[in-house]
SELOVEX-866930 format. One record per residue (C-alpha): residue number from 1; residue in one letter; x, y, z. Coordinates in Angstrom, 1 decimal. Layout:
REM residues N
<marti NUM, 'A', <X, Y, Z>>;
...
***
This chain:
REM residues 68
<marti 1, 'X', <199.2, 49.7, 165.9>>;
<marti 2, 'X', <196.2, 50.0, 163.7>>;
<marti 3, 'X', <193.5, 52.6, 164.3>>;
<marti 4, 'X', <191.0, 50.0, 165.6>>;
<marti 5, 'X', <193.4, 48.8, 168.3>>;
<marti 6, 'X', <194.3, 52.4, 169.2>>;
<marti 7, 'X', <190.7, 53.2, 169.8>>;
<marti 8, 'X', <190.2, 50.1, 172.1>>;
<marti 9, 'X', <193.4, 50.9, 174.0>>;
<marti 10, 'X', <192.3, 54.5, 174.4>>;
<marti 11, 'X', <189.0, 53.3, 175.9>>;
<marti 12, 'X', <191.0, 51.0, 178.3>>;
<marti 13, 'X', <193.1, 53.9, 179.5>>;
<marti 14, 'X', <190.0, 56.1, 180.0>>;
<marti 15, 'X', <188.2, 53.4, 181.9>>;
<marti 16, 'X', <191.2, 52.6, 184.1>>;
<marti 17, 'X', <191.6, 56.3, 185.0>>;
<marti 18, 'X', <187.9, 56.6, 185.8>>;
<marti 19, 'X', <187.9, 53.6, 188.0>>;
<marti 20, 'X', <191.0, 54.8, 189.9>>;
<marti 21, 'X', <189.5, 58.3, 190.3>>;
<marti 22, 'X', <186.3, 56.9, 191.7>>;
<marti 23, 'X', <188.2, 54.4, 193.8>>;
<marti 24, 'X', <186.3, 51.5, 192.3>>;
<marti 25, 'X', <188.2, 48.2, 192.8>>;
<marti 26, 'X', <189.2, 46.4, 189.6>>;
<marti 27, 'X', <191.6, 44.0, 188.0>>;
<marti 28, 'X', <193.0, 44.1, 184.5>>;
<marti 29, 'X', <193.9, 41.1, 182.4>>;
<marti 30, 'X', <197.5, 41.1, 181.3>>;
<marti 31, 'X', <198.7, 40.6, 177.8>>;
<marti 32, 'X', <198.2, 37.1, 176.6>>;
<marti 33, 'X', <195.9, 36.3, 179.5>>;
<marti 34, 'X', <193.7, 33.2, 179.3>>;
<marti 35, 'X', <190.7, 35.3, 180.4>>;
<marti 36, 'X', <190.5, 37.5, 177.4>>;
<marti 37, 'X', <188.4, 40.2, 179.1>>;
<marti 38, 'X', <190.1, 43.6, 179.7>>;
<marti 39, 'X', <188.6, 44.4, 183.2>>;
<marti 40, 'X', <187.0, 42.8, 186.1>>;
<marti 41, 'X', <185.3, 45.5, 188.2>>;
<marti 42, 'X', <184.3, 44.6, 191.7>>;
<marti 43, 'X', <181.4, 46.6, 193.1>>;
<marti 44, 'X', <178.7, 45.9, 195.7>>;
<marti 45, 'X', <179.6, 42.3, 196.0>>;
<marti 46, 'X', <179.4, 41.6, 192.3>>;
<marti 47, 'X', <181.9, 41.3, 189.5>>;
<marti 48, 'X', <181.4, 43.0, 186.2>>;
<marti 49, 'X', <183.4, 41.8, 183.2>>;
<marti 50, 'X', <184.2, 44.5, 180.7>>;
<marti 51, 'X', <185.8, 44.2, 177.3>>;
<marti 52, 'X', <186.9, 47.5, 175.6>>;
<marti 53, 'X', <186.3, 47.0, 171.9>>;
<marti 54, 'X', <185.9, 49.3, 169.0>>;
<marti 55, 'X', <182.8, 48.7, 166.9>>;
<marti 56, 'X', <183.1, 50.4, 163.5>>;
<marti 57, 'X', <181.0, 47.9, 161.5>>;
<marti 58, 'X', <177.4, 46.9, 161.7>>;
<marti 59, 'X', <176.3, 44.0, 163.8>>;
<marti 60, 'X', <175.8, 43.2, 167.5>>;
<marti 61, 'X', <178.3, 43.8, 170.2>>;
<marti 62, 'X', <177.9, 40.2, 171.2>>;
<marti 63, 'X', <178.9, 39.0, 167.7>>;
<marti 64, 'X', <181.9, 41.3, 167.6>>;
<marti 65, 'X', <183.2, 40.6, 171.1>>;
<marti 66, 'X', <182.7, 36.8, 170.9>>;
<marti 67, 'X', <184.5, 36.8, 167.6>>;
<marti 68, 'X', <187.7, 38.4, 169.1>>;
***
């Protein structure tokens, strides 16, 4: 695994552990999922979509995530 993917995977694990510790309901997209977003977090009747991505170059997060 390259260092960029390792960084994103590490963040996914840290977020998963945090959500479990705080008992915040969430769903994870599986490998090869059509959704393409790492987490769906359900809180206060809303769903937050979270993508864990490493940004090690200039540019906006929107440009980097939409280019995945």
